[in-house]
PASEVEX-709662 format. One line per field, with one value per atom (N, C-alpha, C): atom name; y, z, x. Coordinates in Angstrom, 1 decimal. Last residue first. Layout:
N
atom <- [CA / ...] .
py <- [Y / ...] .
pz <- [Z / ...] .
px <- [X / ...] .
***
This chain:
234
atom <- [N / CA / C / N / CA / C / N / CA / C / N / CA / C / N / CA / C / N / CA / C / N / CA / C / N / CA / C / N / CA / C / N / CA / C / N / CA / C / N / CA / C / N / CA / C / N / CA / C / N / CA / C / N / CA / C / N / CA / C / N / CA / C / N / CA / C / N / CA / C / N / CA / C / N / CA / C / N / CA / C / N / CA / C / N / CA / C / N / CA / C / N / CA / C / N / CA / C / N / CA / C / N / CA / C / N / CA / C / N / CA / C / N / CA / C / N / CA / C / N / CA / C / N / CA / C / N / CA / C / N / CA / C / N / CA / C / N / CA / C / N / CA / C / N / CA / C / N / CA / C / N / CA / C / N / CA / C / N / CA / C / N / CA / C / N / CA / C / N / CA / C / N / CA / C / N / CA / C / N / CA / C / N / CA / C / N / CA / C / N / CA / C / N / CA / C / N / CA / C / N / CA / C / N / CA / C / N / CA / C / N / CA / C / N / CA / C / N / CA / C / N / CA / C / N / CA / C / N / CA / C / N / CA / C / N / CA / C / N / CA / C / N / CA / C / N / CA / C / N / CA / C / N / CA / C / N / CA / C / N / CA / C / N / CA / C / N / CA / C / N / CA / C / N / CA / C / N / CA / C / N / CA / C / N / CA / C / N / CA / C / N / CA / C / N / CA / C / N / CA / C / N / CA / C / N / CA / C / N / CA / C / N / CA / C / N / CA / C / N / CA / C / N / CA / C / N / CA / C / N / CA / C / N / CA / C / N / CA / C / N / CA / C / N / CA / C / N / CA / C / N / CA / C / N / CA / C / N / CA / C / N / CA / C / N / CA / C / N / CA / C / N / CA / C / N / CA / C / N / CA / C / N / CA / C / N / CA / C / N / CA / C / N / CA / C / N / CA / C / N / CA / C / N / CA / C / N / CA / C / N / CA / C / N / CA / C / N / CA / C / N / CA / C / N / CA / C / N / CA / C / N / CA / C / N / CA / C / N / CA / C / N / CA / C / N / CA / C / N / CA / C / N / CA / C / N / CA / C / N / CA / C / N / CA / C / N / CA / C / N / CA / C / N / CA / C / N / CA / C / N / CA / C / N / CA / C / N / CA / C / N / CA / C / N / CA / C / N / CA / C / N / CA / C / N / CA / C / N / CA / C / N / CA / C / N / CA / C / N / CA / C / N / CA / C / N / CA / C / N / CA / C / N / CA / C / N / CA / C / N / CA / C / N / CA / C / N / CA / C / N / CA / C / N / CA / C / N / CA / C / N / CA / C / N / CA / C / N / CA / C / N / CA / C / N / CA / C / N / CA / C / N / CA / C / N / CA / C / N / CA / C / N / CA / C / N / CA / C / N / CA / C / N / CA / C / N / CA / C / N / CA / C / N / CA / C / N / CA / C / N / CA / C / N / CA / C / N / CA / C / N / CA / C / N / CA / C / N / CA / C / N / CA / C / N / CA / C / N / CA / C / N / CA / C / N / CA / C / N / CA / C / N / CA / C / N / CA / C / N / CA / C / N / CA / C / N / CA / C / N / CA / C / N / CA / C / N / CA / C / N / CA / C / N / CA / C / N / CA / C / N / CA / C / N / CA / C / N / CA / C / N / CA / C / N / CA / C / N / CA / C / N / CA / C / N / CA / C / N / CA / C / N / CA / C / N / CA / C / N / CA / C / N / CA / C / N / CA / C / N / CA / C / N / CA / C / N / CA / C / N / CA / C / N / CA / C / N / CA / C / N / CA / C / N / CA / C / N / CA / C / N / CA / C / N / CA / C / N / CA / C / N / CA / C / N / CA / C / N / CA / C / N / CA / C / N / CA / C / N / CA / C / N / CA / C / N / CA / C] .
py <- [-12.9 / -11.7 / -10.5 / -14.8 / -15.1 / -13.9 / -14.4 / -13.9 / -14.3 / -17.0 / -16.0 / -15.7 / -19.1 / -17.7 / -16.7 / -21.3 / -21.3 / -19.9 / -20.4 / -20.9 / -20.7 / -20.1 / -20.5 / -21.0 / -21.6 / -20.6 / -21.1 / -21.9 / -22.4 / -21.3 / -21.8 / -21.0 / -21.6 / -23.0 / -23.2 / -22.4 / -20.4 / -21.7 / -21.8 / -17.9 / -18.8 / -20.2 / -16.5 / -17.0 / -17.9 / -14.1 / -15.3 / -15.7 / -10.6 / -11.7 / -12.9 / -8.5 / -9.4 / -10.6 / -7.1 / -7.9 / -8.8 / -5.6 / -6.8 / -7.7 / -4.6 / -4.4 / -5.7 / -3.0 / -4.2 / -4.0 / -1.3 / -1.2 / -2.4 / -3.0 / -2.3 / -2.3 / -2.4 / -3.3 / -2.5 / -1.5 / -1.0 / -2.0 / -3.6 / -3.1 / -2.6 / -2.9 / -3.4 / -2.8 / -3.7 / -2.7 / -3.3 / -6.0 / -5.1 / -4.0 / -7.6 / -8.2 / -7.2 / -6.0 / -6.7 / -7.1 / -5.3 / -4.2 / -4.8 / -7.6 / -7.2 / -6.0 / -9.5 / -8.8 / -8.2 / -11.0 / -9.9 / -9.1 / -12.1 / -12.2 / -10.9 / -11.6 / -12.9 / -13.1 / -9.2 / -9.5 / -10.9 / -8.4 / -8.6 / -8.9 / -7.8 / -9.0 / -9.3 / -6.8 / -6.6 / -7.8 / -7.5 / -6.4 / -6.1 / -9.1 / -9.7 / -8.7 / -6.5 / -7.8 / -8.4 / -4.3 / -4.1 / -5.5 / -3.5 / -4.4 / -4.1 / -2.6 / -2.1 / -3.1 / -2.8 / -3.6 / -3.2 / -0.4 / -1.0 / -1.8 / 0.9 / -0.5 / -1.2 / 3.8 / 3.2 / 1.7 / 5.6 / 4.5 / 3.9 / 9.1 / 7.7 / 6.7 / 12.3 / 11.3 / 9.9 / 14.4 / 13.5 / 12.5 / 15.9 / 16.3 / 15.5 / 16.9 / 15.7 / 16.2 / 19.8 / 18.9 / 17.7 / 21.1 / 21.5 / 20.6 / 20.9 / 20.3 / 20.7 / 23.9 / 22.6 / 22.2 / 25.5 / 25.4 / 24.0 / 25.0 / 26.4 / 26.4 / 23.2 / 23.3 / 24.7 / 23.8 / 23.1 / 23.3 / 24.8 / 25.2 / 24.6 / 23.6 / 25.1 / 25.5 / 21.0 / 21.3 / 22.7 / 18.6 / 19.9 / 20.0 / 16.4 / 16.7 / 18.2 / 14.5 / 15.7 / 16.3 / 11.2 / 12.1 / 13.3 / 9.2 / 9.8 / 10.8 / 8.0 / 8.8 / 9.3 / 6.6 / 7.9 / 8.7 / 5.4 / 5.3 / 6.6 / 5.6 / 5.9 / 5.7 / 5.1 / 4.5 / 4.7 / 7.0 / 6.6 / 6.0 / 7.5 / 7.1 / 6.6 / 10.4 / 9.0 / 8.7 / 13.1 / 12.1 / 10.7 / 15.0 / 14.7 / 13.7 / 14.9 / 16.0 / 15.7 / 11.6 / 12.6 / 13.6 / 10.2 / 10.6 / 11.8 / 7.7 / 9.1 / 9.2 / 5.7 / 5.7 / 7.2 / 4.8 / 5.7 / 5.9 / 1.9 / 2.6 / 3.5 / 1.3 / 1.2 / 1.9 / -0.5 / 0.5 / 0.2 / -1.0 / -1.1 / -0.1 / -3.0 / -1.7 / -1.9 / -5.6 / -4.7 / -3.3 / -6.4 / -6.2 / -6.4 / -6.5 / -6.0 / -5.7 / -7.2 / -6.4 / -5.8 / -8.8 / -7.6 / -6.7 / -12.4 / -11.2 / -10.0 / -14.9 / -14.6 / -13.2 / -16.6 / -15.2 / -14.9 / -19.8 / -19.0 / -17.7 / -20.2 / -20.2 / -19.3 / -19.6 / -21.0 / -21.2 / -17.1 / -17.4 / -18.8 / -15.2 / -16.6 / -16.9 / -12.5 / -12.9 / -14.3 / -9.8 / -11.3 / -12.0 / -6.9 / -7.6 / -9.1 / -3.7 / -5.1 / -5.6 / -1.4 / -1.7 / -3.3 / 1.4 / -0.1 / -0.4 / 4.1 / 3.5 / 2.0 / 6.5 / 5.5 / 4.9 / 9.2 / 8.4 / 7.4 / 12.5 / 11.2 / 10.5 / 14.0 / 14.0 / 12.6 / 15.3 / 14.5 / 14.6 / 16.1 / 16.5 / 15.6 / 15.1 / 15.0 / 15.3 / 15.8 / 15.9 / 15.9 / 13.9 / 14.8 / 14.7 / 12.0 / 13.2 / 14.2 / 9.6 / 10.5 / 11.8 / 8.3 / 7.9 / 8.7 / 11.0 / 9.7 / 9.4 / 12.3 / 12.4 / 11.1 / 14.0 / 12.7 / 12.8 / 16.3 / 16.1 / 14.7 / 16.2 / 16.0 / 16.0 / 17.0 / 16.9 / 16.7 / 15.2 / 16.1 / 15.9 / 13.5 / 14.6 / 15.5 / 12.3 / 12.3 / 13.6 / 12.1 / 12.4 / 12.6 / 11.4 / 12.6 / 13.1 / 8.9 / 10.1 / 11.4 / 6.8 / 7.5 / 8.8 / 4.2 / 5.6 / 6.3 / 1.0 / 1.9 / 3.3 / -2.4 / -1.2 / -0.3 / -5.0 / -4.2 / -2.9 / -8.3 / -6.9 / -6.2 / -10.7 / -10.3 / -8.8 / -11.0 / -11.3 / -11.0 / -8.3 / -9.5 / -9.8 / -6.1 / -6.7 / -8.1 / -5.0 / -5.4 / -6.3 / -2.8 / -3.8 / -4.1 / 0.8 / -0.5 / -1.5 / 3.0 / 3.0 / 1.6 / 3.5 / 2.8 / 2.8 / 5.0 / 4.9 / 4.4 / 4.5 / 5.9 / 5.9 / 1.9 / 2.3 / 3.8 / 1.7 / 1.3 / 1.8 / 4.7 / 3.4 / 3.0 / 6.7 / 6.5 / 5.1 / 8.8 / 7.4 / 7.3 / 11.5 / 11.0 / 9.5 / 11.6 / 11.5 / 11.0 / 12.0 / 12.6 / 12.5 / 11.0 / 10.3 / 10.8 / 10.8 / 11.7 / 10.9 / 8.7 / 9.4 / 10.5 / 5.4 / 6.9 / 7.5 / 2.2 / 3.1 / 4.6 / 0.8 / 0.5 / 1.5 / 1.2 / 2.1 / 1.8 / -0.9 / 0.4 / 1.4 / -3.9 / -3.1 / -1.6 / -6.1 / -5.1 / -4.2 / -8.2 / -8.1 / -7.3 / -8.7 / -8.7 / -8.6 / -7.5 / -7.9 / -7.7 / -8.2 / -7.9 / -8.4 / -6.9 / -7.7 / -7.2 / -5.2 / -6.3 / -7.2 / -3.0 / -4.0 / -5.3 / -1.3 / -1.0 / -2.0 / -3.3 / -2.5 / -2.3 / -3.3 / -3.7 / -2.7 / -4.5 / -3.4 / -4.0 / -4.8 / -5.5 / -4.4 / -4.4 / -3.9 / -4.7 / -4.7 / -5.1 / -4.8 / -3.5 / -3.5 / -3.8 / -5.6 / -4.3 / -4.5 / -8.2 / -7.7 / -6.4 / -9.1 / -8.8 / -8.6 / -10.8 / -10.4 / -10.2 / -9.4 / -10.6 / -10.1 / -8.2 / -8.0 / -9.4 / -6.3 / -7.6 / -7.4 / -4.5 / -4.5 / -5.9 / -3.4 / -4.4 / -4.3 / -1.6 / -1.9 / -2.8 / 0.7 / -0.1 / -0.3 / 0.9 / 1.1 / 0.2 / 2.3 / 1.2 / 1.7 / 2.9 / 3.3 / 2.1 / 2.4 / 1.9 / 2.4 / 3.7 / 3.6 / 3.0 / 3.9 / 3.7 / 3.4 / 3.8 / 5.1 / 5.0 / 0.4 / 1.6 / 2.9 / -1.8 / -1.0 / 0.2 / -4.8 / -3.7 / -2.8 / -6.2 / -6.4 / -5.3 / -6.2 / -5.2 / -5.4 / -7.8 / -8.3 / -7.5 / -6.3 / -7.1 / -7.6 / -4.8 / -5.7 / -6.7 / -3.0 / -3.9 / -4.9 / -1.4 / -2.3 / -3.4 / 0.4 / -0.8 / -1.8 / 1.7 / 1.7 / 0.4 / 2.5 / 1.5 / 1.6 / 5.3 / 4.7 / 3.6 / 5.2 / 5.5 / 5.0 / 5.6 / 5.5 / 5.9 / 3.6 / 4.9 / 4.6 / 2.3 / 2.3 / 3.7 / 1.6 / 2.6 / 2.7 / -1.9 / -0.6 / 0.4 / -5.2 / -4.2 / -2.8 / -7.4 / -6.6 / -5.5 / -10.5 / -9.5 / -8.7 / -11.9 / -11.6 / -10.5 / -12.1 / -12.7 / -12.5 / -9.9 / -10.5 / -11.0 / -10.6 / -9.8 / -10.5] .
pz <- [18.2 / 17.4 / 18.0 / 19.9 / 18.5 / 17.7 / 22.5 / 21.8 / 20.4 / 24.2 / 23.2 / 22.6 / 26.0 / 26.5 / 25.5 / 24.8 / 25.2 / 25.6 / 21.9 / 23.3 / 23.7 / 19.2 / 19.7 / 21.1 / 17.6 / 18.5 / 19.0 / 14.7 / 15.6 / 16.4 / 14.5 / 14.3 / 15.3 / 12.6 / 13.7 / 13.4 / 11.1 / 11.1 / 12.3 / 11.5 / 10.7 / 10.6 / 14.8 / 13.6 / 12.8 / 15.7 / 15.9 / 14.7 / 16.4 / 15.5 / 15.9 / 17.9 / 18.5 / 17.6 / 16.5 / 17.6 / 18.2 / 14.1 / 14.2 / 15.4 / 14.3 / 13.8 / 14.0 / 16.5 / 15.9 / 15.4 / 16.7 / 16.7 / 15.9 / 18.3 / 17.2 / 17.3 / 21.4 / 20.6 / 19.5 / 21.9 / 21.8 / 20.9 / 23.9 / 22.6 / 22.7 / 26.4 / 26.1 / 24.8 / 26.1 / 26.1 / 25.7 / 25.9 / 27.0 / 27.1 / 23.8 / 25.1 / 26.2 / 21.5 / 21.7 / 23.1 / 21.7 / 21.8 / 21.8 / 21.2 / 22.6 / 22.7 / 19.4 / 19.2 / 20.6 / 19.8 / 19.0 / 18.7 / 23.3 / 21.9 / 21.2 / 25.8 / 25.3 / 23.9 / 28.0 / 26.9 / 26.3 / 29.7 / 30.3 / 29.2 / 28.4 / 29.2 / 29.7 / 25.6 / 26.3 / 27.2 / 24.1 / 25.1 / 25.9 / 22.0 / 23.2 / 24.2 / 19.5 / 19.9 / 21.2 / 18.8 / 19.8 / 20.2 / 18.5 / 18.2 / 19.2 / 17.7 / 18.0 / 17.6 / 19.2 / 18.4 / 18.7 / 19.0 / 19.7 / 18.7 / 18.1 / 18.1 / 18.8 / 16.5 / 17.3 / 17.1 / 16.7 / 16.0 / 16.9 / 17.5 / 17.8 / 17.0 / 16.5 / 16.5 / 16.8 / 16.4 / 17.6 / 17.6 / 14.1 / 15.1 / 16.4 / 12.7 / 13.2 / 14.3 / 10.6 / 11.3 / 11.9 / 9.2 / 9.0 / 9.7 / 7.7 / 8.6 / 8.2 / 7.0 / 6.7 / 7.7 / 7.9 / 8.3 / 8.0 / 6.2 / 6.5 / 6.9 / 3.6 / 4.6 / 4.9 / 1.6 / 2.8 / 3.9 / -0.8 / -0.3 / 1.0 / -1.3 / -1.0 / -0.4 / -0.3 / -0.7 / -0.3 / -0.1 / -0.5 / -0.8 / 2.4 / 1.3 / 1.1 / 2.9 / 3.4 / 2.2 / 3.8 / 2.8 / 3.5 / 5.4 / 4.7 / 3.7 / 6.5 / 7.4 / 6.8 / 4.3 / 4.8 / 5.6 / 2.1 / 3.1 / 3.6 / -1.6 / -0.2 / 0.8 / -4.5 / -3.7 / -2.2 / -7.5 / -6.1 / -5.5 / -10.6 / -9.9 / -8.5 / -12.3 / -11.7 / -11.2 / -12.9 / -14.0 / -13.5 / -11.0 / -11.6 / -12.7 / -9.9 / -10.8 / -11.5 / -10.0 / -9.4 / -10.4 / -9.3 / -10.5 / -10.1 / -6.7 / -7.2 / -8.5 / -4.7 / -5.9 / -6.4 / -1.4 / -2.3 / -3.5 / 0.3 / -0.5 / -1.5 / 3.8 / 2.4 / 1.6 / 6.9 / 5.9 / 4.5 / 10.3 / 8.9 / 8.0 / 13.0 / 12.4 / 10.9 / 13.8 / 14.8 / 14.2 / 11.5 / 12.9 / 13.0 / 8.7 / 9.5 / 11.0 / 7.5 / 6.7 / 7.6 / 8.4 / 9.1 / 8.4 / 8.5 / 8.0 / 8.9 / 9.1 / 9.7 / 9.3 / 9.5 / 9.2 / 9.9 / 8.3 / 9.4 / 8.9 / 6.5 / 6.5 / 7.5 / 6.7 / 6.8 / 6.8 / 6.0 / 7.4 / 7.7 / 3.5 / 3.8 / 5.3 / 3.5 / 3.1 / 3.6 / 4.9 / 4.9 / 4.7 / 3.0 / 4.1 / 4.0 / 1.5 / 1.8 / 3.0 / -1.3 / 0.1 / 0.3 / -3.2 / -3.1 / -1.6 / -4.8 / -3.6 / -3.7 / -7.4 / -6.8 / -5.6 / -7.7 / -8.8 / -8.3 / -6.8 / -6.5 / -7.7 / -7.8 / -7.9 / -7.7 / -5.9 / -7.0 / -6.9 / -4.6 / -4.9 / -6.1 / -1.9 / -3.4 / -3.6 / 0.6 / 0.2 / -1.4 / 2.7 / 1.6 / 1.1 / 4.6 / 5.1 / 3.9 / 3.8 / 4.2 / 4.7 / 3.2 / 4.4 / 4.8 / 1.9 / 1.8 / 3.1 / 1.9 / 2.6 / 2.6 / -0.5 / 0.0 / 0.7 / -0.8 / -0.6 / 0.0 / -3.2 / -1.9 / -2.0 / -4.8 / -4.8 / -3.4 / -6.0 / -5.0 / -5.2 / -7.6 / -8.2 / -7.3 / -4.9 / -6.4 / -6.9 / -2.3 / -2.6 / -4.1 / -2.2 / -1.5 / -1.9 / -3.5 / -4.1 / -3.5 / -4.2 / -3.1 / -3.6 / -6.2 / -6.2 / -5.2 / -5.3 / -5.5 / -5.6 / -4.9 / -5.5 / -5.7 / -2.8 / -3.2 / -3.8 / -2.3 / -2.6 / -3.1 / -0.8 / -1.0 / -1.1 / -0.2 / -1.6 / -1.8 / 1.9 / 1.7 / 0.2 / 1.9 / 3.2 / 3.0 / -0.1 / 0.0 / 1.3 / 1.5 / 0.6 / 0.8 / 1.9 / 2.4 / 1.3 / 0.1 / 1.5 / 2.2 / -3.1 / -2.3 / -0.9 / -4.2 / -4.9 / -4.1 / -2.6 / -2.7 / -3.3 / -2.9 / -1.6 / -1.5 / -5.5 / -5.3 / -4.0 / -6.2 / -5.7 / -5.5 / -9.1 / -7.7 / -7.3 / -11.7 / -11.4 / -9.9 / -12.9 / -12.2 / -11.8 / -16.2 / -14.8 / -14.1 / -18.9 / -18.2 / -16.7 / -19.9 / -20.2 / -19.4 / -17.8 / -18.4 / -18.7 / -16.5 / -17.5 / -18.2 / -15.8 / -15.7 / -16.7 / -14.4 / -15.2 / -14.8 / -12.7 / -14.1 / -15.0 / -10.1 / -10.6 / -12.1 / -9.7 / -9.9 / -10.5 / -11.7 / -10.5 / -10.8 / -13.5 / -13.6 / -12.4 / -14.0 / -12.8 / -13.0 / -17.6 / -16.3 / -15.2 / -20.8 / -19.9 / -18.4 / -23.9 / -22.6 / -21.6 / -27.1 / -26.0 / -24.7 / -29.2 / -29.0 / -27.8 / -29.3 / -30.3 / -30.1 / -27.2 / -28.6 / -29.6 / -24.3 / -25.1 / -26.5 / -21.3 / -22.7 / -23.5 / -18.0 / -19.0 / -20.4 / -14.5 / -15.8 / -16.8 / -11.6 / -12.5 / -13.9 / -8.1 / -9.5 / -10.4 / -5.0 / -6.0 / -7.4 / -3.5 / -3.9 / -4.9 / -1.1 / -2.3 / -2.7 / 1.1 / 1.3 / 0.0 / -0.9 / 0.4 / 0.5 / -4.0 / -3.3 / -2.0 / -6.3 / -4.9 / -4.4 / -9.3 / -8.7 / -7.3 / -11.3 / -10.2 / -9.7 / -14.7 / -13.6 / -12.6 / -16.7 / -16.5 / -15.3 / -18.6 / -17.4 / -16.9 / -21.8 / -21.0 / -19.8 / -23.0 / -22.4 / -21.8 / -25.0 / -24.5 / -24.0 / -23.9 / -24.7 / -24.1 / -23.9 / -23.4 / -24.4 / -22.8 / -23.8 / -23.2 / -20.7 / -21.4 / -22.6 / -21.4 / -20.5 / -21.2 / -23.0 / -23.0 / -22.1 / -21.2 / -22.2 / -22.1 / -18.9 / -19.7 / -20.8 / -17.5 / -17.1 / -17.9 / -18.8 / -17.6 / -17.2 / -20.7 / -21.1 / -19.9 / -19.7 / -20.7 / -21.1 / -18.1 / -17.4 / -18.4 / -19.9 / -19.2 / -18.4 / -20.7 / -21.5 / -20.8 / -18.7 / -19.0 / -19.6 / -20.1 / -19.3 / -19.7 / -19.8 / -20.5 / -19.5 / -19.7 / -19.1 / -20.1 / -18.9 / -19.9 / -19.2 / -17.0 / -17.2 / -18.1 / -15.8 / -16.7 / -16.9 / -12.5 / -13.5 / -14.5 / -12.3 / -11.8 / -12.8 / -11.3 / -12.2 / -11.6 / -9.5 / -9.4 / -10.6 / -8.1 / -9.2 / -9.1 / -5.5 / -6.3 / -7.3 / -5.3 / -4.9 / -5.9 / -4.4 / -5.4 / -4.8 / -2.0 / -2.3 / -3.3] .
px <- [-49.1 / -49.3 / -48.6 / -48.0 / -48.2 / -48.3 / -45.6 / -46.9 / -46.9 / -44.1 / -44.0 / -45.4 / -44.0 / -44.4 / -44.4 / -43.1 / -44.5 / -44.9 / -41.0 / -41.2 / -42.7 / -41.4 / -40.1 / -40.2 / -44.3 / -43.7 / -42.3 / -46.4 / -45.3 / -44.7 / -49.8 / -48.6 / -47.5 / -52.5 / -51.6 / -50.3 / -54.5 / -53.9 / -53.0 / -55.4 / -56.2 / -55.7 / -55.3 / -54.6 / -55.5 / -57.9 / -57.1 / -56.4 / -57.9 / -58.2 / -57.3 / -57.1 / -58.2 / -58.4 / -55.3 / -54.7 / -55.8 / -55.1 / -56.0 / -55.6 / -51.6 / -53.0 / -53.8 / -49.3 / -49.8 / -51.3 / -46.2 / -47.6 / -48.2 / -43.4 / -44.1 / -45.6 / -42.0 / -42.8 / -43.5 / -38.7 / -40.1 / -40.9 / -36.6 / -37.1 / -38.5 / -34.3 / -35.7 / -36.1 / -30.9 / -31.9 / -33.3 / -29.4 / -29.1 / -30.2 / -30.1 / -30.2 / -30.0 / -29.8 / -31.0 / -31.2 / -27.1 / -28.1 / -29.5 / -25.7 / -25.9 / -26.9 / -25.1 / -26.3 / -26.7 / -23.0 / -22.7 / -24.0 / -22.7 / -23.1 / -22.8 / -21.7 / -21.5 / -21.9 / -20.1 / -21.1 / -20.7 / -18.2 / -19.5 / -20.5 / -15.8 / -15.8 / -17.2 / -14.7 / -16.0 / -16.3 / -12.6 / -12.3 / -13.6 / -12.9 / -12.3 / -11.9 / -12.3 / -12.9 / -12.1 / -10.9 / -12.0 / -12.6 / -7.4 / -8.5 / -9.6 / -4.1 / -5.4 / -6.5 / -1.1 / -2.0 / -3.4 / 1.6 / 0.4 / -0.3 / 3.8 / 3.9 / 2.7 / 4.5 / 3.5 / 3.5 / 7.5 / 6.8 / 5.8 / 7.3 / 7.7 / 6.9 / 8.5 / 7.4 / 8.0 / 10.3 / 10.3 / 9.2 / 10.6 / 9.6 / 9.5 / 13.5 / 12.9 / 11.9 / 12.8 / 13.6 / 12.9 / 10.9 / 12.2 / 13.2 / 7.7 / 8.7 / 10.1 / 5.9 / 6.4 / 7.5 / 3.1 / 4.5 / 5.0 / 0.7 / 1.2 / 2.7 / -0.9 / 0.1 / 0.5 / -2.9 / -3.2 / -2.2 / -2.1 / -3.5 / -3.8 / 0.4 / 0.3 / -1.0 / 1.9 / 0.5 / 0.2 / 4.4 / 4.1 / 2.6 / 5.9 / 5.0 / 4.8 / 8.5 / 7.9 / 7.2 / 9.4 / 8.8 / 8.3 / 10.2 / 11.3 / 10.7 / 7.9 / 8.8 / 10.0 / 6.7 / 6.1 / 7.1 / 9.3 / 8.3 / 7.8 / 9.9 / 10.3 / 9.1 / 11.4 / 10.3 / 10.6 / 12.2 / 12.5 / 11.2 / 13.7 / 12.5 / 12.9 / 15.3 / 15.2 / 13.9 / 15.4 / 15.2 / 15.1 / 15.3 / 16.6 / 16.6 / 12.8 / 13.1 / 14.4 / 11.3 / 12.2 / 12.5 / 8.4 / 9.1 / 10.0 / 7.9 / 8.1 / 8.8 / 6.0 / 6.8 / 6.7 / 6.1 / 5.5 / 6.5 / 5.7 / 6.7 / 6.0 / 5.2 / 4.8 / 5.9 / 5.6 / 6.1 / 5.5 / 4.8 / 4.4 / 5.1 / 6.1 / 5.7 / 5.5 / 6.4 / 5.9 / 5.6 / 3.8 / 4.2 / 5.7 / 3.4 / 2.3 / 2.8 / 5.8 / 4.9 / 3.8 / 7.9 / 7.6 / 6.6 / 7.7 / 8.2 / 7.7 / 6.6 / 7.9 / 8.5 / 3.8 / 4.2 / 5.5 / 3.2 / 3.8 / 4.3 / 0.2 / 1.7 / 2.2 / -2.4 / -2.0 / -0.5 / -2.8 / -2.8 / -2.4 / -1.6 / -1.9 / -1.7 / -0.9 / -2.2 / -2.5 / 0.5 / 0.7 / -0.6 / 1.4 / 0.7 / 1.1 / 2.3 / 2.5 / 1.7 / 2.2 / 2.0 / 2.1 / 3.1 / 3.2 / 3.1 / 1.5 / 2.0 / 2.0 / 2.4 / 1.5 / 2.2 / 3.6 / 3.0 / 2.0 / 4.7 / 4.1 / 3.4 / 7.7 / 6.2 / 5.7 / 10.6 / 9.9 / 8.4 / 13.8 / 12.4 / 11.8 / 15.8 / 15.6 / 14.1 / 18.2 / 16.8 / 16.7 / 20.3 / 20.1 / 18.7 / 20.8 / 20.1 / 19.9 / 21.6 / 22.7 / 22.1 / 19.3 / 19.9 / 21.1 / 17.1 / 17.8 / 18.6 / 14.0 / 15.2 / 16.0 / 12.2 / 12.5 / 13.9 / 9.6 / 11.1 / 11.3 / 7.0 / 7.5 / 9.0 / 3.8 / 5.2 / 5.7 / 0.9 / 1.6 / 3.1 / -0.5 / 0.2 / 0.9 / -2.4 / -2.2 / -1.6 / -3.0 / -1.6 / -1.4 / -5.6 / -5.2 / -3.8 / -5.6 / -6.3 / -5.8 / -3.0 / -3.7 / -4.3 / -3.2 / -2.8 / -3.6 / -1.8 / -2.9 / -2.4 / -1.0 / -0.7 / -1.9 / 0.3 / -0.9 / -0.4 / 1.5 / 1.7 / 0.4 / 3.3 / 1.9 / 1.9 / 5.9 / 5.5 / 4.0 / 7.2 / 6.4 / 6.1 / 8.7 / 8.5 / 7.7 / 11.5 / 10.1 / 9.9 / 13.9 / 13.5 / 12.0 / 13.8 / 13.7 / 13.5 / 14.4 / 14.9 / 14.9 / 15.7 / 14.8 / 15.3 / 17.8 / 16.5 / 15.4 / 19.9 / 19.4 / 18.0 / 20.5 / 20.0 / 19.6 / 21.7 / 20.3 / 19.7 / 23.6 / 23.5 / 22.0 / 22.8 / 23.0 / 23.1 / 23.5 / 23.4 / 23.8 / 21.4 / 22.5 / 22.4 / 20.1 / 19.8 / 21.0 / 20.1 / 21.2 / 21.0 / 17.7 / 19.0 / 20.2 / 15.0 / 15.9 / 17.2 / 13.8 / 13.0 / 13.7 / 15.0 / 15.1 / 14.1 / 15.8 / 15.0 / 15.2 / 17.3 / 17.5 / 16.8 / 16.4 / 17.5 / 17.9 / 14.6 / 14.1 / 15.1 / 15.4 / 15.4 / 15.0 / 13.3 / 14.4 / 14.3 / 11.4 / 12.2 / 13.5 / 11.2 / 10.7 / 11.8 / 10.4 / 11.5 / 11.0 / 9.4 / 8.9 / 9.8 / 10.2 / 10.6 / 9.9 / 9.6 / 8.7 / 9.1 / 11.1 / 11.5 / 10.7 / 10.4 / 9.9 / 10.3 / 9.5 / 10.4 / 9.8 / 7.8 / 7.7 / 8.6 / 8.7 / 8.6 / 8.5 / 8.5 / 8.4 / 8.1 / 10.6 / 9.6 / 9.7 / 11.1 / 11.5 / 10.4 / 12.3 / 11.2 / 11.8 / 14.8 / 14.3 / 13.1 / 14.1 / 14.7 / 14.1 / 12.7 / 14.1 / 14.9 / 10.3 / 10.8 / 12.3 / 9.5 / 10.0 / 10.6 / 7.4 / 7.7 / 8.2 / 7.1 / 7.4 / 7.9 / 4.8 / 5.8 / 5.9 / 4.3 / 4.1 / 5.2 / 4.9 / 3.5 / 3.3 / 6.7 / 6.7 / 5.3 / 7.8 / 6.6 / 6.6 / 10.9 / 10.2 / 8.9 / 13.8 / 12.5 / 11.7 / 17.1 / 16.0 / 14.7 / 20.5 / 19.1 / 18.2 / 23.9 / 22.9 / 21.6 / 25.7 / 25.5 / 24.5 / 26.5 / 26.6 / 26.5 / 26.5 / 25.3 / 25.4 / 27.9 / 27.9 / 26.6 / 27.6 / 28.8 / 29.0 / 25.2 / 26.2 / 27.6 / 23.4 / 24.0 / 25.3 / 22.1 / 23.2 / 24.1 / 20.2 / 19.7 / 20.8 / 21.4 / 20.5 / 19.8 / 22.7 / 23.5 / 22.7 / 20.7 / 21.0 / 21.9 / 18.2 / 19.6 / 20.1 / 15.1 / 15.9 / 17.3 / 13.1 / 14.2 / 14.8 / 9.4 / 10.8 / 11.8 / 6.0 / 7.1 / 8.4 / 3.7 / 4.5 / 5.6 / 0.6 / 1.7 / 2.4 / 0.0 / -0.3 / 0.8 / 0.8 / 0.9 / 0.4 / -0.1 / -0.1 / 0.1 / 2.0 / 0.8 / 1.0 / 3.3 / 3.2 / 1.9 / 3.4 / 4.5 / 4.4 / -0.1 / 1.2 / 2.2 / -2.7 / -1.9 / -0.6 / -5.2 / -4.1 / -3.2] .
***
């Protein structure tokens, strides 16, 4: 799993120029950019790398630095993203079942924003040699679905803040909290079979049918090594 940086499906956007001048100037001005990489650092918002039309490649710009409409409303960062990154070990993929679907995203005020799915950023803890002190895998897991919002911004929201649209599939869409609970169980099948000792138990627990043998009356033409004295040679 990549560490810190991962390619994303490239997308075009405007970067708000104040993010190019440390917020000292450039407010209300924009520069066209191709966004191509995401950066993930634990307990920090998603950061993106982009290539500008003047030849500059700028890294680690926050998600709310970008828009695809110049008149997009300006929100606090905590409206664009619901959680910080959970780990420096990051994965990016486009979920085939969600590709191009639209959804309502519910912010922390309860307001709904509509947008179109782009790709998903997910986290885990890759290095088992280093103590895992984060929450990318336990006790609960969160990913961040990236959306191109109708109002011109970009959002990254977890599953439990998204209500999806699919006219050919969904009949009654969610209108309120369904009461689902976070599953904090740890699912594993190993070390749960107390009466077996090997991983080839289907050989030891059931008698095998002996395959049909040919030339059973013929003797071997040379010495044949056997695993044990009771083993049939042919």
